[in-house]
N, C-alpha and C positions, 0 to 999 in steps of 0.2 A: 366600492370606493371606501377608503379610510379617511373619514372627514376630519378636517382641522377642528380644533376646539371652537365651540360656538356655532357649529353647523351640523345638520343632520339630514336624513333622507337618503333614498337609494342613490341619488346623484349629488348628495350634499347640497341640495337646492334650497333648503329651508334654514332660516336663522333659528337656532335653538332657543328655548325659553330660559331665562335666568333662574338660578336656584342657589340657595344657601346649603343645599344638600347635594352630594355627588351621586346619589342613587335615584333621586326623584326630581322631575321638573317642578318648578314653582314651590320648592321646599316641601313638597308633599301637602301643601295647604291651599292648592288652587288647581285650576285646569289650564293646560297649555293649548291655546287656540290661535288660529290665524287671524289676520286683520279682518278678513271677510266674516269669520265667525264672531269675532268680538263686536263688529258693527251691529250684528243682530241682537246683542245683549245690551245695547245702549239704553240708559235710563234718562229721563228728563229731570228738571230741577225739583220736581215734587216726588221723585223716587219711583215713577211709573215706567214700565218697560216702553221704550220708544225706539224700536229698531230702525236702522237705516241700511240700505243696500250699498255694499262697497265692492267694487271690482266687477260689477255686472252691467251689461248694456241692456237697460230696460227703459221704457217710457214712464219714468216716475220722477217726481220732484225731489225725492230723497235718494236718488241713485246717482252713481258716477259712471263714467265710461269705462270700457275694458282696458284703457291704457293704464289703469292702476295696476302696474306690474307687480307690486308688492302684496297684493291681496292674499295670495296663497303662499308667499315666500317669507314673509315676516310674521313672527309669532310673538305673543305676549301672554301674560298670566291673568286669568280671571280668578280672583281670590275668593275663597269660601266665606260666606256670611250666613251663619246658622239662624240668626234672629233670636227670638225669645224661646227659651228652653221648655219644651213639653208643657205648654199651657201655663207657665208661671210668669211672674213679672221680672224674672232674671234674664237679662239679655246677654247672650254669649258673645264675648269679644270677637269681633270680626278680624280676619287676617287682612293685612294691607302691605303696601310696598311693592316695588316693581317685581320682586321675587316672592311675595307673599310670606315673608319671614317675620314681619312685624305684627304685633297685636294693636288693634285700634282701641283707644280708651273711651270711656263713656262721655257722651255729650251732656251738657247742662245749660241752664239759663242763668247768666250772671245776675247778681242782686241788682245791678244797675245796667242801663243800656251800654253796650260796648261802644267804643269810639267810632267804629265803622258805621253805626246807625245814624250818626250825625243829627239831622233835624228831626228824626223820628223819635227822639228821646221823650217827647211828650205823649206818645202813643201808649196807652195802657197795655201791659203784658197780659195776654189771655190764652187759655187753652182753646184749641179748635173744638167747636160743637157742630155736629151735623144732624139734621132732622130726617128721620125715616118715617114715611107715611105709607101705610099698606091697607088697601081696600080689597078684602077677600074674606070668605068664611069657610074655606076648605083648602086643603093642599099644603104646600110648603114652598119655600124659596131659599136662595143662598145670597150671601153678600160677599163681595170681593174688595180687598183693600191692598193696594200695591202688589197686584198680581197673585195674591194668596186668597183662596176661596174657602169659605166656611163649610161645615157640614150643613145638611138640610135643616132649616129652621121652620118648625110647624107654625101654621097660621095662628094657633091659639097659644103660642109660647108666651110665658111671662117675662118680666124684666130680667130676672136672674138667669133664666135660660138664654136669653139674648146676649147678656153680658158674658156668660161663660163660653158660649159658642164663638163669639168674636175674639175673646181672649185666648182661645185655643189655637188660632192661626199664628204663624211665626212672625208676622209683620205687626202684630198688635200686642202690647204689653199689658196696659191697664186702661180701662175705660169706666165711665160712670153713665149708667142708663137711667134717664128720668122719664117715667111714663107720663104721657100727656093725653088729654081728651081731644080727639081730632076735630070735634065740632066747635070747641071754644078755645083751643090751644092753652088750656089751663091744666094745672097738675091733676093727675088722675089717681084714683084709688089703686095702689100697686097690687092689692090682693085680687081684685076683679079684672084688672087691666089685661088685655091681650095685644100682641104686637100687630095683629091685623083685625080689622073690623069692616064688615060689608058696607056700613054707612059712615064710617069714621066718627060715630057717636059713642062715647064711653071708651074709646080705645083707638088703636090703629095709628098712633102717632108716638114717636119716641125721640127724645133728644139724646144723642150719643156724644159724650165729651171725652176726647182723647187726653189722658193725663200722662202718658208715657212718650208719645210722639209730639215733638215740639215744632212750632212754626206753622206756616200755611201748608195744609195737607191736601192731597187729591181727594176728590169725592169718592166715597164708596160707590160701587155699582151693584146692581141686583139682577139675578136671573129669576123672573117671575113666571116662567113657563108652566110650572106645576101648581100654580094657584088657581082658584076658581070660586064661583059663588056670587061674586059681585057683578054688576052690570058689565064692567070692564075691569078685571083684576089688574091692579096697578101697584107697583112699589116705586115711590118717588123719593129721591134723596136730594136735599138742598143744604147749603151752608148757612147755618144759623149765626155762628160766631166765627169769624176768621181768626185762625191761630196767629198770634203775633209774638210768641215767646221765641227767644234765640236758642239755637242749638249749636253750642260751641264746645270744643274739646276741653274737658276738665273745667268747663264753665269759665275759662280764662283765669281761674284762681288756683291752678295747680300745674304740675308737670307730668306729662304722660310717660310712664315706663313701658316702652313698646315691647319689652321682653315678656311682660306679664299682662299687659292691657289694663293696668291699674293706675289711678291718678294718685300722685303724691301731692297732697293739698298744702297750700301756703298756710302760715300761721293764722289761726282763728277762722279758717274755712273748713267746712266739713261736707259730707255727703248730704244731698238735699232731696226734696220731693218735687223740685222745679216749680214750687209755688210759695217760696219764702220760708219754708220750715225744714227741719231735719227730715231726711228720708233715706231710701236705700238705693238711689241711683248710682252712688259712687262717683259723683261728678264735681265735688268741691263747690257746689252752688249755694250752700248755706253759710251765712256769715253770722257768727255769734258763739256764745259759750254753750257747751253741752252740759246738761244736767244729768247726773248719774244717780240712779236709784239702786239701792241695795236692799234686798229682801232680808228682813230681820226674822230669825227663827224664833 
């Protein structure tokens, strides 16, 4: 068969994926998948993988019947999103658009609540903090955030090791780790503190504050299978502070250049740290004058 434009397959039975390039589907910046395959990549409102079954007859609440004729005949683009680059705080602009030809610009937290928040304007803006409690005195464990899993974290790792291990995965940019005494929930000596403690006295508790990811975040999960030593080795993760900061393109104070993935900020707005000060997010979330320092030889 010689297929008409927009169709492909041995019998021209599939709708081709859109593209800004004549040589590659999805402009070379995404993967061309059927609706059945795309349904398996669905994410929920918190950014976690939440697949559904589409086009299959199974006894599941998330499934549809086989009358979904388009499951294997209609295709779309799943655009690449690299995340944070090589363990740094620099987030690579994700590709977007129906044909993956656009760059997504940085999100940020506006200096004031957006109009969409309405009555929530009185709620203080806060970064999300999650508490990690670990009862063990040997072995290691891993943490997973938004389907990305860390390298093994030794039971006796310090705060800096925990911070660097979490920031090495593509879904985490920057965090602050605050060592805590498990027995009293008070600040611990960072030198002697370890991420796990058999009795949770003098260690075993950490507050992890996400300073790059904004809003209400999914809880991290842990694989504790390789821990031991305590009566019942356990890693428990709870939400200590719910994230309430907004995550809006260019922090609503700039225009996104989707050719470069860079924000062009309005007058008097600059890149922020999402916490009211100048920072490197590239998001137009800082309102105020910039002070320039010049080194004098």
